[in-house]
C-alpha positions in Angstrom: 58.4 149.3 84.2 58.6 152.3 81.2 59.0 150.5 77.6 62.3 152.0 76.4 61.4 153.7 72.7 61.9 151.3 69.2 65.6 152.0 67.9 65.5 153.7 64.6 68.8 152.2 63.4 72.0 152.5 63.5 72.9 156.1 62.7 76.5 155.8 63.3 79.4 153.3 63.1 83.2 153.7 64.1 86.9 152.2 63.5 89.9 153.0 65.0 93.1 153.7 62.8 96.4 155.5 64.0 96.8 156.2 59.9 93.7 158.2 59.2 95.7 159.2 55.7 95.9 155.3 54.4 91.7 154.9 56.2 91.3 157.7 54.1 93.2 156.4 51.1 91.4 153.0 51.6 87.3 153.9 52.2 87.3 157.3 50.4 90.1 156.4 47.6 89.4 152.9 46.9 85.8 152.1 48.2 84.9 155.9 47.4 83.1 157.1 50.5 82.7 160.9 50.8 84.2 162.2 53.5 81.9 164.3 55.3 84.2 165.4 58.1 88.4 165.7 58.6 90.2 166.9 61.3 93.6 165.5 61.8 94.6 164.2 63.6 91.9 162.8 65.3 89.3 161.3 62.8 88.0 161.2 59.2 84.5 160.5 59.1 82.7 159.0 55.5 79.1 158.9 54.3 77.8 155.3 54.2 74.5 155.5 52.5 72.2 156.4 55.4 74.7 155.9 57.9 78.5 157.5 58.6 81.2 155.9 59.0 83.8 157.0 61.5 87.0 156.6 61.7 89.1 157.8 64.7 92.8 157.6 65.7 92.6 155.7 69.3 95.3 157.9 70.7 93.2 160.9 70.1 90.1 160.0 71.3 91.0 158.2 74.1 91.2 162.3 75.7 88.3 164.3 76.3 87.6 166.9 73.1 88.9 169.7 75.7 86.3 171.5 73.7 83.2 173.0 76.0 80.9 173.3 73.2 81.2 169.6 72.3 82.0 168.1 75.7 82.6 164.9 73.7 84.1 162.2 76.5 87.2 159.6 75.6 86.6 157.0 74.0 88.1 154.3 71.9 89.5 150.9 71.1 92.7 149.3 70.8 93.0 146.4 67.9 91.1 145.5 64.8 87.2 146.3 64.7 84.4 144.9 62.2 82.0 146.8 60.3 79.6 145.4 57.4 78.4 146.9 54.4 74.9 146.2 52.9 75.5 145.1 49.1 73.4 142.6 46.8 74.9 139.3 45.3 75.9 141.3 42.0 77.7 144.4 44.5 79.7 141.7 46.2 80.7 140.5 42.8 82.1 143.6 41.9 83.6 144.5 45.3 85.3 141.2 45.0 86.8 142.6 41.6 87.8 146.0 43.1 90.3 144.5 45.9 91.4 142.0 43.4 92.5 144.9 40.8 93.6 146.8 44.0 95.8 144.1 45.3 94.1 143.8 48.4 93.9 140.2 49.7 89.8 138.6 50.4 89.8 137.2 53.6 86.6 135.3 53.0 84.1 134.6 50.6 80.9 132.1 51.7 77.0 131.7 51.9 75.6 131.2 55.2 73.6 128.8 56.2 70.4 131.4 54.8 71.6 131.3 51.9 72.9 135.0 52.2 76.4 135.5 50.5 79.3 137.7 52.5 82.9 138.6 51.1 85.5 139.8 54.1 88.7 142.0 53.5 91.2 143.9 56.2 91.3 147.8 55.9 94.9 149.1 56.1 94.7 149.2 60.3 93.6 145.9 60.4 89.8 146.2 60.6 87.4 143.5 59.1 85.0 144.8 56.6 82.2 142.8 55.4 79.9 143.0 52.3 77.0 140.8 53.1 73.6 140.5 51.6 70.9 142.2 53.8 69.1 139.0 54.2 71.9 137.8 56.1 70.0 139.9 58.8 66.5 140.5 57.3 
């Protein structure tokens, strides 16, 4: 049996939102993430450190791309998803204030059994957005 190569990390993560303008306002405006690609009404992509956050309109990605040069298959999800951004404890405190100042409700904030801190909010589409210390997993 051939052994698989080592996974080098996550290159991109995807969330789904029908209102891409609201998603762009949240991720690009409030969170300050740089838009790297916008193709309305299908998607808006954001730079997230060494990763890209893809925000797709689920109605649009339910169909294949139709472009023979980029034959992306149909894909997508319905309902809230989840993404977690790495942050230090001090950065989590700063994010808490950013969200409070913007009137974004905090879903939860707590320390895990291993001592790592997490903060959770919801984006305009209802996706769970977490900020956690890397030691949660590493």
